C-alpha positions, 0 to 999 in steps of 0.5 A: 516467473522463470526468473528465480529472483522474481519467484523469491520476491513473490514468495517472500511477499505472499507469506509476509503479506499474509501475516500483515493481512492478519495483523491488518484485522488484529491490531486495530481490533486489539485497540478497539477492545482494549481501548476507543475508536479515537485511539485506534485512529491514533495508532493506525495514523502513527503507523503511516506518519513516517512515510510522510516524515522519512519517505524522502530521506529513505530514498538516499538510504535505499540508493546507497545500500541498494534494494536487496540490503534495504529489504533485508534490514527492514524485515530483520527489524519489523519482525522483533518490533511486531513481536514486542506488542504481545510480549509487553501485553503478556508482561502487563506492560503494554500501554497506549504509549507503547502502542503508538511508539511501535506502530511508528517504528513499524511505519519507518520501514514501509516506504524504503521496503516498497521502494526497494522491492519495486525498484528491483523490477527494472534490473531484472526486466529492463525498461520495458513499460509493458513488461514491468507493468505485468510484473508489477501486476504480479506484485500487486497480486502477491501483496493482495492475495493474502488479504483473501485468506489472512483476515479470515484466518485472523478472525478465526485465530482471534477468537481461538488463540487471541489477538496477541498470538496473532501478532506473534505469527505476523513477526514470524512471517517477517523472519521468513521473508528475510530468509527468502531474500537472503538466500534467493534474491540476486541483484539489487546492488547499490546504483552508482550516483551521478550529479543529477541524483546526488542529494536528499531532494533529487527525487523531488527535483525530478518530479518537479521537472517531469510533466507527467509524474509530478502533477500525478504525485500531487493528486496521490496526497488526496487519493491515497490519503483517503484510501488509507482510511479503509484500514481504520473505517473497516474494523470500526464498521464491523465493530460498531454496525455489525455487532462487534463481529471480527469475521465481518472485518475479515470477510470485507478485507478478504472481498478486497483481496479477491477483487484485486486478484481477479483484477491483477490477472486482467491487467496482465492482459489489458496492458497489451491492449491499452496505453498504460496511462489510459488504463490508469486513468480509467481504473482509478475512476472506477475504484472509487465509485462502489465505495459510495454504497457503504454510506447506506446501512446495508447488510454486510454482504453488500459491503463485501460486494462493493469492496470486491469491486473497488479491489477489482479496479486497483491493479488497472491503476496500480500496475501501470503506475508502478511500471511508469514509476520505475522505468521513466526516471534514470536508474540512479534516480529511481529509488529516490523518485519512488520514495518521494512519490510514496512520501506524497502518498503518505502525506494525507494518510495520518490526517485522514486516519485521525479524522476517522474517530471524530467523524464517527463520534459526530456523524457515525459510519455514514460520515466516515464512509462519506469522507472516505468515498468523497476523497477517493472520488476527488483524487480519482478525478484529479489523478485521471485528468493529469494522466489523460493530459500527460497522455495527450501531450506525449501522443502528440509529440510522438506523432510525426508532423505532416508538412 
């Protein structure tokens, strides 16, 4: 925390994530109120689709521009894009096509921004997995802490100033992040490319050769595809099961944020005691289990508790994996490996988000949460299996043989 660049990145992340956390409730609620659950699924699927379509090419862009410039461009573009939604609404020109287009364009910048933000960490702290895991844990906390207050604030503001005005606030947070990165972040320059790192598919080629990151990346298609449905399933649950109450959606998201904050503090201590891969394998199994509770028509307070427990275990998985992803590949390949991994992470998301509406129409919220919890449980088992196999192989190689 004595590093000024890290502090600036964390401040920028907290502020912009607060705005995004408000939009996490406001945007799907806006679509639900003005349209249908199926159309909400389409809008939120359009937001994540670019991760699958442009994630790999964006790695070459980040490598060429550098992390700092990539973050600046992402924030500079997303601010006016999100502000365009309320402007069009107030002008009476907002339709479903505009909603899809703006959500899609916003999603174009998700992968390069995350990749740029995380690949700058080893530049600040070196290639020590434990130290980078701790810094990644701080980033996870900075990204999720706003979920504690952001959705609650959104639920209040939606009733007071209306959904379009909440989106304007989100646009302002992107501008704030842009200014902070511009003035206070140092480093993040373009990394010179070598023969191994040249080409759009250099990150994919690395993953196919790496016996740890390759199999684990494949599991993310199932794992993160299912997890992405939460953004659709929670507002839908509040709207249909809990009397169209936006405050319920806000409290559920806030419970997740509180869980992540507690987990982030814990993981900073735990990475000193456990190997990162083992911690990740256990953490991911614990993430999925509480979500099965939401399948039943339980009170919304019980839903909050289940989501809190889910969030509690997320950092145990995310922080070690981010550390491995950003330290294991050579520096020239890190941006491309990261974006290739995020692309795999986004491959299943659009399809699963699109399924939420039809599954709800056929089987209600029980069907939606069975699909979500089942997909996460399957992905968690695959992920944990790949992690433990790789951990055992690397442990065996590290153990000297006795003649």
